[in-house]
C-alpha positions in Angstrom: -10.2 -25.5 11.6 -13.5 -23.7 11.4 -12.1 -20.7 13.2 -9.1 -20.6 10.8 -11.5 -20.7 7.8 -13.5 -17.8 9.3 -10.3 -15.8 9.7 -9.5 -16.4 6.0 -13.0 -15.5 4.9 -12.9 -12.3 7.0 -9.5 -11.3 5.6 -10.8 -11.7 2.1 -13.8 -9.6 2.9 -11.6 -6.8 4.3 -9.2 -6.9 1.4 -12.1 -6.7 -1.1 -13.7 -3.8 0.8 -10.4 -1.9 0.7 -10.1 -2.5 -3.0 -13.6 -1.3 -3.6 -12.8 1.9 -1.8 -9.6 2.2 -3.8 -11.6 1.7 -7.0 -14.2 4.3 -6.0 -11.4 6.8 -5.3 -9.7 6.1 -8.6 -13.0 6.6 -10.5 -13.7 9.9 -8.7 -10.2 11.4 -8.9 -9.2 14.0 -11.4 -5.5 13.6 -10.8 -3.4 12.1 -13.5 -4.3 11.6 -17.1 -7.2 9.5 -18.3 -5.0 6.5 -19.3 -3.3 6.3 -15.9 -6.6 6.4 -14.2 -8.1 3.7 -16.5 -5.0 1.5 -15.9 -5.4 1.9 -12.1 -9.1 1.1 -12.2 -8.5 -2.0 -14.4 -5.7 -3.2 -12.1 -8.0 -2.7 -9.0 -10.8 -4.5 -10.8 -8.5 -7.4 -11.6 -7.6 -7.6 -7.9 -11.2 -7.6 -6.9 -11.9 -10.4 -9.4 -9.0 -12.4 -7.9 -10.5 -12.1 -4.5 -14.0 -13.1 -5.8 -12.4 -16.2 -7.4 -10.6 -17.1 -4.2 -13.8 -16.7 -2.2 -15.6 -19.0 -4.6 -12.8 -21.6 -4.5 -12.8 -21.5 -0.7 -16.6 -21.9 -0.6 -16.3 -24.9 -3.0 -13.6 -26.4 -0.8 -15.8 -25.9 2.3 -18.8 -27.4 0.7 -16.9 -30.4 -0.7 -15.2 -30.9 2.7 -18.6 -30.9 4.5 -20.0 -33.5 2.2 -17.2 -36.0 3.1 
């Protein structure tokens, strides 16, 4: 099970890094109007927040599971 959890953790890290690159690209682009760019950034930030919450939940699960 430990290996499976590590795979999940690594997958989340990779997804988060990809989203952070996407956010940086959206911030630095001049294509599209301002509202479209803002909407894309907000959507990307929401996705990053989702992953952060998933990581916290997973860590909590791991910690609670280790105590038992």
